[in-house]
C-alpha positions as CSV (number, residue, x, y, z in Angstrom):
1,M,-14.1,-72.5,-61.5
2,S,-16.7,-73.7,-64.1
3,K,-20.2,-74.7,-63.2
4,Q,-19.4,-78.2,-64.4
5,A,-16.5,-78.5,-62.0
6,T,-18.6,-77.1,-59.2
7,R,-21.2,-79.8,-59.7
8,R,-18.5,-82.5,-59.6
9,L,-17.3,-81.5,-56.1
10,P,-20.1,-83.1,-54.1
11,R,-19.7,-86.3,-56.2
12,I,-15.9,-86.4,-55.5
13,A,-16.5,-85.8,-51.8
14,A,-19.1,-88.6,-51.7
15,W,-16.6,-91.0,-53.4
16,L,-13.9,-90.1,-50.9
17,V,-16.2,-90.6,-47.9
18,S,-17.4,-93.9,-49.3
19,G,-13.8,-95.0,-50.0
20,A,-12.7,-94.2,-46.5
21,A,-15.7,-96.0,-45.0
22,G,-15.0,-99.0,-47.2
23,L,-11.4,-99.1,-46.2
24,A,-12.3,-98.9,-42.5
25,V,-14.8,-101.7,-42.9
26,A,-12.2,-103.8,-44.8
27,L,-9.6,-103.2,-42.0
28,F,-12.1,-104.2,-39.3
29,V,-13.1,-107.4,-41.1
30,F,-9.4,-108.2,-41.6
31,A,-8.6,-107.7,-37.9
32,W,-11.8,-109.5,-36.9
33,S,-11.1,-112.5,-39.1
34,G,-7.8,-113.3,-37.3
35,I,-6.1,-114.1,-40.6
36,Y,-3.0,-112.1,-39.8
37,N,-0.6,-114.1,-37.5
38,V,0.5,-111.9,-34.6
39,A,3.1,-114.5,-33.4
40,A,6.6,-112.9,-32.9
41,S,8.1,-116.2,-34.1
42,S,6.6,-115.8,-37.6
43,G,7.7,-112.2,-38.3
44,H,5.9,-109.6,-40.3
45,W,4.9,-109.7,-43.9
46,A,7.6,-107.9,-45.9
47,A,5.2,-105.1,-46.9
48,I,4.1,-104.5,-43.3
49,D,7.7,-104.7,-42.1
50,W,8.7,-102.0,-44.6
51,F,5.7,-99.8,-43.8
52,L,6.3,-99.9,-40.0
53,A,10.0,-99.1,-40.4
54,F,9.2,-96.3,-42.9
55,G,6.7,-94.8,-40.5
56,M,9.0,-95.1,-37.5
57,R,11.9,-93.4,-39.2
58,N,9.8,-90.5,-40.4
59,S,8.1,-90.1,-37.0
60,V,11.4,-89.9,-35.2
61,S,12.9,-87.6,-37.8
62,L,10.0,-85.1,-37.5
63,R,10.1,-84.9,-33.7
64,A,13.9,-84.7,-33.5
65,K,13.9,-81.5,-35.5
66,A,13.1,-79.5,-32.3
67,I,16.1,-80.9,-30.4
68,T,19.6,-79.4,-30.4
69,A,22.5,-81.7,-29.3
70,P,25.1,-80.3,-26.9
71,K,28.8,-81.2,-27.3
72,L,29.2,-84.9,-26.7
73,D,33.0,-85.3,-26.6
74,D,33.4,-85.0,-22.8
75,P,35.1,-88.2,-21.5
76,N,33.2,-88.0,-18.3
77,L,29.9,-87.9,-20.2
78,I,31.0,-90.9,-22.3
79,R,32.1,-93.0,-19.3
80,L,28.8,-92.3,-17.5
81,G,26.9,-93.4,-20.6
82,A,29.0,-96.5,-20.9
83,A,28.3,-97.6,-17.3
84,H,24.6,-97.3,-17.8
85,F,24.6,-98.9,-21.2
86,H,26.4,-102.0,-19.7
87,G,23.7,-102.5,-17.1
88,G,20.6,-101.2,-18.9
89,C,21.1,-101.8,-22.6
90,A,23.7,-104.5,-23.3
91,F,21.3,-107.3,-22.4
92,C,19.2,-106.6,-25.5
93,H,21.6,-104.8,-27.8
94,G,24.8,-106.6,-27.0
95,A,28.2,-105.0,-26.8
96,P,31.8,-105.8,-27.8
97,G,32.5,-109.1,-26.1
98,I,28.9,-109.5,-25.0
99,P,26.5,-111.2,-27.5
100,V,22.9,-110.2,-27.8
101,S,20.7,-112.2,-25.5
102,P,18.9,-115.2,-27.2
103,I,15.7,-113.8,-25.7
104,A,16.2,-110.4,-27.3
105,R,17.1,-112.0,-30.6
106,H,13.6,-113.6,-30.7
107,M,11.8,-110.3,-30.0
108,L,9.9,-108.7,-32.9
109,P,11.5,-106.6,-34.1
110,S,14.7,-107.9,-32.6
111,P,16.9,-105.2,-31.1
112,P,19.8,-104.2,-33.3
113,D,23.4,-104.9,-32.2
114,L,24.4,-101.2,-31.8
115,A,28.1,-102.0,-32.0
116,T,27.9,-103.3,-35.5
117,S,24.6,-102.4,-37.2
118,M,23.2,-99.2,-35.8
119,R,21.3,-97.1,-38.3
120,P,23.0,-93.8,-39.0
121,W,20.7,-91.8,-36.8
122,T,21.6,-88.2,-36.0
123,D,22.4,-87.3,-32.4
124,E,19.1,-85.6,-32.0
125,E,17.2,-88.7,-33.3
126,L,19.1,-91.0,-31.0
127,F,18.2,-88.7,-28.1
128,W,14.5,-88.8,-29.0
129,I,14.5,-92.6,-29.2
130,V,16.3,-93.2,-25.9
131,K,14.1,-90.6,-24.2
132,H,10.7,-91.7,-25.5
133,G,11.2,-95.3,-26.6
134,I,9.4,-96.9,-29.6
135,K,5.8,-98.2,-29.5
136,Y,5.2,-101.9,-30.5
137,T,8.8,-102.8,-29.8
138,G,10.7,-103.7,-26.6
139,M,12.4,-100.3,-26.5
140,P,11.1,-98.5,-23.3
141,G,11.1,-94.8,-22.7
142,W,13.6,-93.2,-20.2
143,V,12.4,-93.6,-16.6
144,A,13.0,-89.9,-15.7
145,L,12.0,-87.9,-18.9
146,E,13.2,-84.7,-17.3
147,R,16.8,-85.9,-16.9
148,A,18.1,-84.9,-20.4
149,D,21.7,-84.8,-18.9
150,E,21.6,-88.5,-18.3
151,I,20.1,-89.3,-21.7
152,W,22.8,-87.2,-23.5
153,A,25.4,-89.3,-21.6
154,V,24.1,-92.4,-23.3
155,I,24.1,-90.8,-26.7
156,A,27.7,-89.7,-26.2
157,F,28.7,-93.3,-25.5
158,L,26.7,-94.6,-28.5
159,K,28.7,-92.4,-30.8
160,R,31.9,-94.1,-29.5
161,L,30.5,-97.6,-29.4
162,P,31.3,-98.7,-33.0
163,E,35.0,-97.9,-32.4
164,L,35.4,-100.1,-29.4
165,D,36.7,-103.7,-29.1
166,A,36.0,-105.9,-26.1
167,K,38.9,-104.6,-24.0
168,S,38.3,-100.9,-24.6
169,Y,34.5,-101.4,-24.0
170,R,35.2,-103.0,-20.7
171,A,37.6,-100.2,-19.7
172,L,34.9,-97.6,-20.4
173,A,31.9,-99.5,-18.9
174,L,33.5,-101.1,-15.9
175,G,36.7,-99.2,-15.2
176,D,38.7,-101.0,-12.5
177,V,35.8,-103.1,-11.3
178,E,36.8,-106.8,-11.3
179,L,34.0,-109.3,-11.7
180,A,34.9,-112.4,-9.7
181,G,34.0,-115.8,-11.1
182,Q,30.9,-117.3,-9.5
183,S,30.8,-120.8,-7.9
184,G,28.4,-123.4,-9.2
185,Q,26.2,-122.8,-6.2
186,A,26.1,-119.0,-6.8
187,L,25.3,-119.5,-10.5
188,A,22.4,-121.9,-9.5
189,T,20.9,-119.8,-6.7
190,V,21.7,-116.1,-7.2
191,E,19.4,-114.3,-9.6
192,S,22.0,-112.1,-11.3
193,N,23.9,-112.0,-14.5
194,P,27.7,-112.2,-13.8
195,Q,28.3,-109.6,-16.6
196,G,25.9,-107.2,-14.7
197,A,27.6,-107.6,-11.4
198,G,28.9,-104.6,-9.5
199,A,26.0,-102.3,-10.5
200,C,27.1,-99.6,-8.0
201,A,30.8,-100.1,-8.4
202,R,30.6,-99.6,-12.2
203,C,29.9,-95.9,-11.6
204,H,30.9,-95.2,-8.0
205,G,34.0,-97.4,-7.6
206,A,34.8,-99.8,-4.7
207,E,37.6,-100.3,-2.2
208,S,40.5,-99.6,-4.5
209,S,39.0,-97.0,-6.8
210,G,36.6,-94.1,-7.0
211,P,34.3,-93.1,-9.8
212,T,35.6,-93.2,-13.3
213,S,33.4,-90.2,-14.3
214,A,33.5,-86.8,-12.6
215,L,29.8,-86.5,-13.2
216,V,29.2,-89.3,-10.6
217,P,29.4,-88.6,-6.8
218,I,32.1,-90.1,-4.6
219,L,30.3,-92.2,-2.0
220,H,33.3,-93.3,0.0
221,G,33.0,-92.1,3.6
222,Q,29.6,-90.4,3.2
223,P,27.2,-90.6,6.2
224,P,25.1,-93.8,6.0
225,E,21.9,-91.9,6.9
226,F,22.4,-89.7,3.8
227,L,23.1,-92.7,1.5
228,M,20.1,-94.6,2.7
229,A,17.8,-91.6,2.3
230,A,19.1,-90.9,-1.2
231,L,18.5,-94.6,-2.3
232,R,15.0,-94.5,-0.9
233,E,14.2,-91.2,-2.7
234,Y,15.6,-92.7,-6.0
235,A,13.5,-95.8,-5.5
236,D,10.2,-93.9,-5.0
237,G,11.0,-91.4,-7.8
238,S,11.0,-88.3,-5.7
239,R,14.7,-87.9,-6.6
240,S,14.6,-88.2,-10.4
241,S,17.2,-90.3,-12.3
242,G,16.7,-92.7,-15.1
243,I,19.9,-94.4,-14.1
244,M,19.5,-94.7,-10.4
245,Q,15.7,-95.4,-10.0
246,P,15.7,-98.8,-11.7
247,L,18.6,-99.9,-9.5
248,A,17.4,-98.5,-6.2
249,A,13.8,-99.8,-6.8
250,D,15.2,-103.4,-6.8
251,L,16.8,-103.0,-3.3
252,G,15.1,-104.3,-0.2
253,G,15.3,-102.5,3.2
254,Q,18.3,-104.6,4.4
255,D,20.0,-104.2,1.0
256,V,19.8,-100.4,1.4
257,E,21.3,-100.6,4.9
258,R,24.1,-102.9,3.8
259,L,25.0,-100.9,0.8
260,A,25.1,-97.6,2.7
261,A,27.2,-99.2,5.4
262,Y,29.6,-100.5,2.8
263,Y,30.3,-97.2,1.2
264,A,30.2,-95.2,4.5
265,N,33.1,-97.3,5.8
266,L,35.3,-97.0,2.8
267,V,38.2,-94.5,3.0
268,P,37.4,-91.4,1.0
269,K,39.2,-91.3,-2.3
270,R,41.2,-88.2,-3.2
271,T,40.5,-87.2,-6.8
272,P,42.1,-84.3,-8.6
273,S,39.8,-81.4,-9.4
274,T,38.7,-81.5,-13.0
275,T,37.6,-77.8,-13.2
276,G,41.0,-76.5,-14.2
277,T,40.3,-73.5,-11.9
278,R,42.1,-72.8,-8.7
279,P,39.9,-72.3,-5.6
280,S,39.0,-68.6,-5.3
281,E,38.3,-66.4,-2.3
282,R,34.6,-66.2,-3.5
283,G,34.4,-70.0,-3.3
284,R,35.9,-70.1,0.2
285,A,33.6,-67.3,1.4
286,L,30.4,-69.1,0.1
287,A,31.5,-72.3,1.7
288,R,32.5,-70.9,5.1
289,E,30.4,-67.7,5.5
290,G,27.7,-67.8,2.8
291,D,26.4,-64.6,1.3
292,P,23.9,-63.0,3.8
293,A,23.1,-60.2,1.4
294,N,21.6,-62.8,-1.1
295,A,20.2,-65.1,1.6
296,I,22.8,-67.8,0.9
297,P,23.8,-69.7,4.0
298,A,27.3,-71.1,4.6
299,C,27.6,-74.5,2.9
300,D,29.8,-75.8,5.8
301,A,26.9,-75.4,8.2
302,C,25.3,-78.6,6.7
303,H,28.0,-80.1,4.5
304,G,31.1,-79.6,6.6
305,R,32.7,-82.3,8.8
306,D,30.4,-81.5,11.7
307,G,27.2,-81.3,9.6
308,L,24.1,-83.4,10.3
309,A,24.3,-87.0,9.2
310,R,21.5,-86.6,6.6
311,Y,23.6,-84.2,4.5
312,P,26.5,-85.2,2.3
313,R,30.0,-84.2,3.0
314,L,31.4,-82.1,0.1
315,A,35.1,-82.0,0.8
316,G,37.0,-83.7,-2.0
317,Q,33.8,-84.3,-4.0
318,N,33.8,-84.2,-7.8
319,A,33.3,-80.5,-8.9
320,A,31.5,-81.4,-12.1
321,Y,29.0,-83.6,-10.1
322,M,28.3,-80.8,-7.5
323,A,27.8,-78.2,-10.2
324,G,25.4,-80.5,-12.1
325,Q,23.4,-81.1,-8.9
326,L,23.1,-77.3,-8.2
327,R,21.9,-76.7,-11.7
328,L,19.3,-79.5,-11.4
329,W,18.0,-78.0,-8.1
330,A,17.9,-74.5,-9.7
331,A,15.8,-76.0,-12.5
332,G,13.3,-77.5,-10.0
333,H,14.5,-81.1,-10.0
334,H,14.3,-83.2,-6.7
335,A,11.9,-80.6,-5.4
336,S,9.8,-83.1,-3.4
337,T,12.8,-84.4,-1.4
338,G,13.7,-82.9,2.0
339,G,17.1,-81.8,0.6
340,G,15.5,-80.4,-2.5
341,A,13.1,-78.2,-0.5
342,I,16.2,-76.7,1.2
343,M,18.6,-76.6,-1.7
344,A,16.4,-75.4,-4.6
345,P,16.0,-71.8,-3.3
346,I,19.7,-71.6,-2.5
347,A,20.7,-72.9,-5.9
348,R,18.5,-70.4,-7.7
349,R,20.3,-67.6,-5.8
350,L,23.7,-68.8,-7.0
351,S,25.1,-67.3,-10.2
352,E,27.0,-69.5,-12.6
353,P,30.3,-68.0,-11.5
354,D,29.3,-68.7,-7.9
355,I,28.6,-72.4,-8.7
356,E,31.9,-72.7,-10.4
357,A,33.7,-71.1,-7.5
358,V,32.2,-73.0,-4.6
359,T,32.4,-76.4,-6.3
360,A,36.1,-75.8,-7.2
361,Y,36.7,-74.9,-3.6
362,F,35.2,-78.1,-2.2
363,A,36.8,-80.3,-4.8
364,A,40.2,-79.0,-3.8
365,L,39.8,-79.9,-0.2
366,A,41.1,-83.1,1.3
367,S,38.3,-85.7,1.7
368,E,37.1,-86.3,5.2
369,P,35.0,-89.3,6.4
370,A,31.7,-88.5,8.1
371,G,31.8,-88.5,11.8
372,A,29.0,-91.0,12.2
373,K,29.7,-94.6,11.2
374,P,27.3,-97.6,11.4
């Protein structure tokens, strides 16, 4: 480098510092003056709108590079995502047969109608957006950031959404749940959206049907004590779920009791095993006798017909759901709950073949109602 160029460096550095300081002062004066209208009703200036969208797209793209999407074609995953989308997302984003809420249309920026105008995001970018939300918009982050399995269910559904009409959307999101028409009195006095009715039944079924997704537990005939404890743990966040916590947190004490009593008194629904694997001797042994050499107790001691009321009954339960819960416990989820403190060490001692074997065994059993009823 020449001596002349070396002498110029301090001068260039001084110009850069002065320019940055001047820009900072100009931005402060601009904000202090109040010239820019922050009203959502007026929208952004075109240049600012472009700049914010440009920055958002690149920010999401950069952070999504560290994410690898799993396979998202499992029908159970899609149905679970559809049920949550209907209750948690359709109000703002609309859905086939459900228009975007007028309130959401007047947000800034207004949420896109994902059925017709979703930007061609990658699966990984959609995951990042649903998980973390977007600042300065109405898009919130996922309530339970650690539950990637739930977030991927939503992404699996979003990939199917543009292909759906009103009828096929309803079949995925609501299954067999029938939304009864509301009387004028109910519409005037009940604080609920008729399209959002049956929040529990959307996933868990009701009198005439069980869950539409094998990733969701069958609640029919479960002990009411267990159901009430689980709802309270979801409500306070000790049992993590971005799907369940918002719903459970809205329930009062009597609501929890009535809801638990309702499902406890339903006849257990027999659902075919979805594992494709016949129950093995290893599964039967783990359920009935455990594995003393590996400090694994018999599952039936707590989860059999004569188990304590605070534990769920596993006979006839969905195998995919049970396997998912065991993997969550092994990974340290739900650790602060009473059940988690017991189940986490056991789940960590189970190999993947053990998990498949014992869940297939229970799924193949005939469902039995809990002995205690309210």
